[in-house]
C-alpha positions as a Markdown table, in Angstrom:
| # | Residue | x | y | z |
|---|---|---|---|---|
| 1 | Met | 0.0 | 0.0 | 0.0 |
| 2 | Gln | 1.5 | 3.3 | -1.1 |
| 3 | Lys | -0.9 | 6.0 | -0.3 |
| 4 | Ile | -4.6 | 6.3 | 0.6 |
| 5 | Pro | -6.6 | 7.8 | -2.2 |
| 6 | Glu | -7.9 | 11.3 | -1.6 |
| 7 | Ser | -11.4 | 10.3 | -2.5 |
| 8 | Ile | -11.5 | 8.0 | 0.6 |
| 9 | Gly | -10.3 | 10.7 | 3.0 |
| 10 | Ser | -9.0 | 8.8 | 6.0 |
| 11 | Lys | -7.1 | 5.6 | 6.9 |
| 12 | Tyr | -10.0 | 4.5 | 9.1 |
| 13 | Arg | -12.5 | 4.7 | 6.2 |
| 14 | Phe | -10.0 | 2.9 | 4.0 |
| 15 | Ile | -9.8 | 0.0 | 6.4 |
| 16 | Ile | -13.6 | -0.2 | 6.8 |
| 17 | Leu | -14.1 | -0.2 | 3.1 |
| 18 | Ala | -11.3 | -2.7 | 2.5 |
| 19 | Ala | -12.8 | -5.0 | 5.2 |
| 20 | Glu | -16.3 | -4.8 | 3.7 |
| 21 | Arg | -14.9 | -5.5 | 0.2 |
| 22 | Ala | -12.8 | -8.4 | 1.5 |
| 23 | Lys | -16.0 | -10.0 | 3.0 |
| 24 | Gln | -17.6 | -9.7 | -0.5 |
| 25 | Leu | -14.7 | -11.4 | -2.1 |
| 26 | Gln | -14.7 | -14.2 | 0.5 |
| 27 | Asn | -18.4 | -14.7 | -0.4 |
| 28 | Asn | -17.4 | -15.3 | -4.1 |
| 29 | Ala | -17.6 | -11.8 | -5.5 |
| 30 | Lys | -15.4 | -11.4 | -8.6 |
| 31 | Pro | -12.4 | -9.2 | -8.2 |
| 32 | Lys | -12.4 | -6.0 | -10.3 |
| 33 | Ile | -8.7 | -6.1 | -11.0 |
| 34 | Lys | -6.2 | -8.8 | -12.2 |
| 35 | Thr | -3.7 | -9.9 | -9.6 |
| 36 | Lys | -1.7 | -12.9 | -8.8 |
| 37 | Ser | -2.7 | -12.8 | -5.2 |
| 38 | Thr | -5.7 | -14.8 | -3.9 |
| 39 | Lys | -5.9 | -13.0 | -0.6 |
| 40 | Pro | -9.2 | -11.1 | -0.3 |
| 41 | Ala | -7.7 | -8.4 | 2.0 |
| 42 | Phe | -4.9 | -7.6 | -0.5 |
| 43 | Ile | -7.2 | -7.6 | -3.4 |
| 44 | Ala | -9.7 | -5.3 | -1.6 |
| 45 | Met | -6.9 | -2.8 | -0.7 |
| 46 | Lys | -5.5 | -2.9 | -4.2 |
| 47 | Glu | -9.0 | -2.2 | -5.7 |
| 48 | Leu | -9.4 | 0.8 | -3.4 |
| 49 | Glu | -5.9 | 2.1 | -4.3 |
| 50 | Asp | -6.7 | 1.7 | -8.0 |
| 51 | Asp | -10.0 | 3.5 | -7.5 |
| 52 | Val | -12.1 | 0.8 | -9.2 |
| 53 | Leu | -14.7 | 0.6 | -6.4 |
| 54 | Ser | -17.5 | 3.1 | -5.8 |
| 55 | Phe | -18.9 | 3.9 | -2.5 |
| 56 | Lys | -21.3 | 6.5 | -1.0 |
| 57 | Ile | -20.7 | 8.4 | 2.2 |
| 58 | Glu | -24.1 | 9.1 | 3.8 |
| 59 | Thr | -24.5 | 11.8 | 6.4 |
| 60 | Pro | -26.4 | 10.8 | 9.5 |
| 61 | Val | -30.0 | 12.0 | 9.9 |
| 62 | Ala | -30.8 | 13.7 | 13.1 |
| 63 | Pro | -33.8 | 12.2 | 14.9 |
| 64 | Thr | -36.9 | 14.3 | 15.3 |
| 65 | Asp | -38.7 | 14.4 | 18.6 |
| 66 | Gln | -42.4 | 13.6 | 18.2 |
| 67 | Leu | -44.5 | 13.8 | 21.3 |
């Protein structure tokens, strides 16, 4: 891993996204890149570095008080 892409923003978000993608790969999702590695975590991190995955950051919605 060289550098976290600017589109991700933080190393914590990078790790969370890589972990979720690794779970998908373990459940037989097809990799979006060609690599010699078969390790899901490595593939997931490489996909994020190569910016081939899309994700959406949602802002939390504040609850409304209804009495």
